[in-house]
N, C-alpha and C positions, 0 to 999 in steps of 0.2 A: 432561487437565489444561489449566488457563489460569494462566500466570504473567505478572507484571509485573516489569520490570528494574527494578531499584535503582538501577544503574549499567550504563555500556557494557561491552559483553564479547564476544568472540567464541569460537565453539564449533563442533568440527568439522562437525556434522551441522545447525546451526541458522544458521551465518555470523554475521555483526555482528549485534549486538541492539541498539539504542539504549537509553538511558537512559529510564524511564517506559513503554517501549513495551510493549504486550500481544500473548501471543501464545500458541495453542495449541499444546502438545507433549507428546509421549509421556509417561506418567506417572513412568518410572523416570529420563528427563533432568529432568523437572522437580522431583522429589524432590532430587538430589542439587545443583542448581541453588539450591534453596532451603535446603539443609543448607550450602552454601558462602557463604552470602547475599551471592549475587548475584542473587536474585530470592527473591518472596513470591508466593504462593499467592493467585489472585482468586477469590473466591467467585461461583458462578454467578448468585446473585441480583442482586448488583452489576452485572453483565453485560447482566441482563434489565431491569434497571430504566434504564440508560443507554440502552439500545437503542429502549425504549419512547419516550424523549422524542425522540430523533433523527429519527423517521419526520414529524414536523412541518415540518421542513426537507427539501424533496427534492434529491437530489444532482444537482449542475449539469453538464452536459458541459464539458470543457475545450476552451478555445479554441483555433486555432492547431495548431500541429505541422504535419509534414511532410505533404505533399499538398494542401494547401488552394491554395497559390499557384503551380502547376506552369505552366511556358509552355506555351500552346495547349490548355491543359487546358479551357477555357471557348468554343473553337472561334473566338475574335475573330482569333488570331493565324495561325489556318490558312491564311486565304487570304492574309494578307500575306506568310507564307513561301513559299507557293506561286508566287504573281506573282514573287519574287525570281530566280526559278531560271532 
């Protein structure tokens, strides 16, 4: 079952769910969250339509992060550090 959070809430198994976030959850959990007015059930048709529109824009890899600029990674510093010993 897919749900969309109406507001931010915290759940023992799901953790923190942000407002507007869509998640796949167990049927029992989803039904209770809907009854508590914390989420609404998302119809599978809407999910399929939105996913068919998105493949037009391929996902871009994130730039940066750890591991890109490590000292001596490209070998340029290797000779300099060895000669300094």
